[in-house]
ROKOL-163786 format. One record per residue (C-alpha): residue in one letter; x, y, z. Coordinates in pm, whole numbers, padded with zeros to 5 digits, always signed. Layout:
REM ROKOL-163786
AXYZ ...
REM end
This chain:
REM ROKOL-163786
M-00542+00430+11371 P-00806+00510+11113 A-00686+00659+10785 N-00888+00980+10844 D-00714+01046+11176 E-00376+00969+11027 N-00434+01210+10736 D-00552+01481+10976 L-00241+01439+11189 E-00016+01448+10885 M-00182+01768+10764 K-00147+01930+11107 A+00217+01826+11126 K+00283+01971+10781 Q+00119+02299+10883 I+00326+02314+11200 V+00648+02250+11008 E+00561+02520+10755 Q+00472+02767+11030 H+00798+02689+11208 A+00995+02751+10888 Q+00819+03087+10841 D+00884+03181+11204 M+01252+03090+11170 D+01281+03304+10855 K+01129+03599+11044 Y+01362+03538+11338 D+01670+03518+11116 A+01573+03843+10942 A+01514+04020+11276 L+01844+03891+11413 E+02029+04013+11105 R+01868+04359+11133 Y+01961+04372+11502 T+02319+04264+11436 K+02360+04526+11163 S+02229+04795+11398 L+02502+04726+11656 P+02810+04945+11677 P+03118+04783+11516 V+03280+04690+11848 E+02968+04516+11977 R+02913+04350+11639 A+03266+04207+11649 A+03215+04086+12005 S+02887+03922+11902 K+03054+03745+11609 Q+03334+03622+11835 K+03083+03496+12088 A+02900+03305+11813 K+03229+03154+11690 D+03320+03048+12043 A+02979+02889+12094 A+03007+02701+11764 R+03357+02581+11854 Q+03235+02465+12195 Q+02939+02282+12038 K+03169+02112+11788 G+03397+01998+12070 Y+03100+01865+12264 I+02975+01668+11963 K+03323+01525+11905 Q+03351+01427+12272 R+03010+01255+12265 A+03107+01062+11950 E+03427+00943+12116 E+03234+00837+12427 E+02985+00645+12214 K+03271+00478+12028 L+03430+00372+12357 K+03098+00240+12484 G+03063+00033+12168 I+03411-00111+12213 S+03363-00190+12582 S+03028-00361+12521 E+03188-00592+12264 V+03447-00715+12513 
REM end
């Protein structure tokens, strides 16, 4: 690939990454404003739902790591 094309692609990628970071900052701010606007009961339920989702994700990651470990062991045998 010519150097000019490579530089153009790198610049576009950098712009996309920067735009994504800005969009995520805006999203996080909007989510925080929304969460603060909820009544206390709904806010607590939302926090619990987020904790449950994080716990489930952590369990999934742990399970996948164990499966990969077992695959590595079985392929060595």
